[in-house]
C-alpha positions in Angstrom: 81.2 92.7 107.2 84.4 93.7 105.1 87.7 91.7 105.5 90.8 93.0 104.5 93.6 90.7 104.0 96.6 92.7 104.8 99.2 90.4 104.1 100.7 87.3 106.5 98.4 87.4 109.2 97.2 91.0 109.3 93.6 91.2 108.6 91.9 94.9 108.7 88.3 94.1 109.4 85.4 96.7 109.3 81.9 96.0 110.5 78.6 96.7 109.6 78.7 99.9 111.9 82.1 100.8 111.1 84.2 99.7 113.6 87.8 98.5 112.7 90.0 95.4 113.9 93.0 95.4 113.1 94.7 92.3 113.9 98.6 91.5 113.9 100.4 94.2 112.1 104.0 92.9 110.6 107.3 95.9 110.6 109.0 95.9 107.5 111.2 93.4 107.8 109.3 90.7 106.4 109.2 92.7 103.1 105.2 93.6 102.4 104.0 97.0 102.8 103.5 97.8 106.6 100.5 99.1 107.4 99.1 102.5 108.1 95.5 102.1 108.6 94.5 103.4 112.5 91.4 100.5 113.6 89.3 101.3 116.5 90.9 97.8 117.8 94.2 96.6 117.9 94.3 92.8 118.3 98.1 91.4 118.9 98.7 87.3 119.1 101.9 87.6 120.5 105.4 89.7 120.3 107.6 88.7 117.5 108.6 90.9 114.4 105.9 89.5 111.8 102.9 89.8 113.7 103.9 93.2 116.4 104.9 96.4 114.7 105.9 98.1 117.7 106.5 101.0 115.7 103.2 101.1 114.3 101.5 100.6 117.6 103.8 103.5 119.2 102.4 105.6 116.6 98.9 105.1 117.1 96.4 108.1 118.4 95.1 107.4 121.6 91.6 106.1 121.3 91.9 102.6 120.3 91.5 99.9 122.6 94.9 97.1 122.7 94.3 93.3 123.6 97.6 91.6 123.5 96.6 88.8 126.1 94.3 85.9 126.9 90.4 86.9 128.3 86.9 88.0 127.5 86.4 91.6 126.2 83.4 93.6 125.0 84.7 96.5 122.7 82.0 99.2 121.2 79.4 96.0 121.1 82.1 93.5 119.5 82.7 90.6 121.8 86.2 89.3 121.6 87.7 86.2 123.7 91.6 85.4 123.5 92.3 82.1 124.0 96.4 81.0 124.8 97.6 78.2 122.2 101.3 76.7 122.0 103.4 78.3 119.3 105.1 75.4 118.6 104.7 71.1 119.3 106.6 71.2 122.7 104.0 73.1 124.4 105.9 76.7 124.0 108.9 75.4 125.0 110.6 76.5 121.3 108.4 79.8 120.3 106.5 80.4 123.9 102.6 81.0 122.9 100.0 82.9 121.1 96.7 84.4 121.7 93.9 83.0 119.2 91.2 85.7 119.2 87.2 84.4 118.9 85.4 87.3 117.7 82.0 87.6 117.6 79.9 90.8 115.6 77.4 91.4 113.1 75.8 87.9 113.6 79.2 86.0 112.9 82.1 84.5 114.8 85.3 84.8 113.3 88.6 83.1 115.0 91.9 84.2 113.8 94.4 81.5 115.4 97.6 83.4 114.9 100.8 81.5 114.8 99.4 78.3 116.3 102.0 75.7 116.0 100.3 72.4 117.4 96.9 70.5 117.4 95.1 72.5 120.8 93.2 70.4 123.2 90.1 69.3 123.5 89.2 71.9 125.7 90.0 74.6 122.8 87.4 73.2 120.7 84.9 72.8 123.5 85.2 76.8 124.4 85.5 78.0 120.6 81.9 76.6 120.0 80.2 77.3 116.1 82.8 79.1 114.1 81.9 81.0 110.4 84.9 82.3 109.8 88.4 81.1 110.2 91.8 82.6 109.5 94.5 79.3 110.0 98.2 79.6 109.2 99.4 77.2 106.4 102.4 77.8 105.8 104.3 75.6 108.5 108.3 76.1 109.4 106.7 78.4 112.4 103.8 77.3 112.6 101.2 74.3 111.9 102.0 73.3 108.2 99.5 72.2 105.5 98.2 69.1 107.1 98.2 70.3 110.4 96.0 73.3 109.4 93.7 70.5 107.8 93.4 68.4 110.8 92.5 71.4 113.2 89.7 72.7 110.5 88.2 69.2 110.5 87.7 69.6 114.2 86.4 73.3 114.2 84.5 72.7 110.7 84.2 76.4 109.9 82.0 77.4 107.1 84.3 79.7 105.7 88.3 79.1 106.1 91.0 81.6 105.0 94.2 80.4 104.6 97.3 83.1 105.9 100.8 83.2 107.3 102.1 81.3 103.8 104.6 82.4 101.3 103.1 85.4 99.0 105.4 87.6 96.8 107.5 89.8 98.5 107.5 87.6 101.7 110.9 87.2 102.9 110.4 84.1 105.3 111.0 80.4 105.1 107.7 79.3 104.7 106.2 77.1 102.0 103.1 78.6 99.7 99.7 78.0 100.0 99.6 74.7 97.2 100.2 72.1 98.8 97.0 72.9 101.4 94.9 73.7 98.7 95.6 70.3 96.7 94.8 68.5 100.2 91.6 70.4 100.7 90.7 69.4 97.5 91.3 66.2 98.1 89.0 66.1 101.0 86.1 67.7 99.0 86.3 71.6 100.3 85.1 74.1 97.7 87.8 76.3 97.1 86.8 80.3 95.9 89.6 82.2 94.5 88.0 86.1 94.9 90.8 87.8 92.6 91.5 90.4 95.7 92.4 91.5 99.6 88.5 92.5 100.3 85.9 89.6 101.0 82.3 91.4 102.2 80.3 88.8 103.9 77.4 88.8 105.8 75.4 86.1 108.0 73.2 85.7 104.9 75.7 85.1 102.8 77.1 82.2 104.3 76.5 78.7 102.3 75.2 75.6 103.9 78.9 73.6 102.3 81.9 74.5 103.7 84.1 76.7 101.4 88.1 77.6 101.9 88.5 81.4 100.5 92.0 82.3 99.1 92.5 86.2 99.5 95.5 88.0 97.5 97.3 90.0 100.3 96.8 93.8 99.5 100.0 94.8 100.7 102.1 92.3 98.6 104.5 93.9 95.8 
């Protein structure tokens, strides 16, 4: 599996058999280059400008599968479960709901948590089971902050965590960078790997016994 961090919360995943999954393509107002790749499967966590580029989606050629609601799906052998979460600490009263996506493919289980804004209920952790790769926001303001992200990680115990939705070069959003998250993670004895690029090639055989954080560079940052 090849994981590309396009930027912000947007990822482009290519499975071993060549199926492609795009998650949360943003629009051009956030300061990053707009995604241009066409996926086989498009996942949208919620309808906010920094996660749903309507012009991009409207311009896609027919033939892809769009998923933007909670529920269970199987597309081209890829299992996808959408689970609704709160976008804020007031049960969604401020910013509404988001959909986290549990993706099962290539013998691994990935979880993209969208703009989760509060600690999920116990039922969420019971529903997701074992997670190999977690994508979680760490920048605060509109999502959980560094401390909140780590508290969720402590409940999930993913093998690999990829931080997202934090301040990167060019991004025009009032959110924090990754420094506080990584500093707090180091104090909790998480291993941290900086891969020096925006592409992460991983197979189930490459998963390690010790949990680690993989820091990527966004491919569409200036």
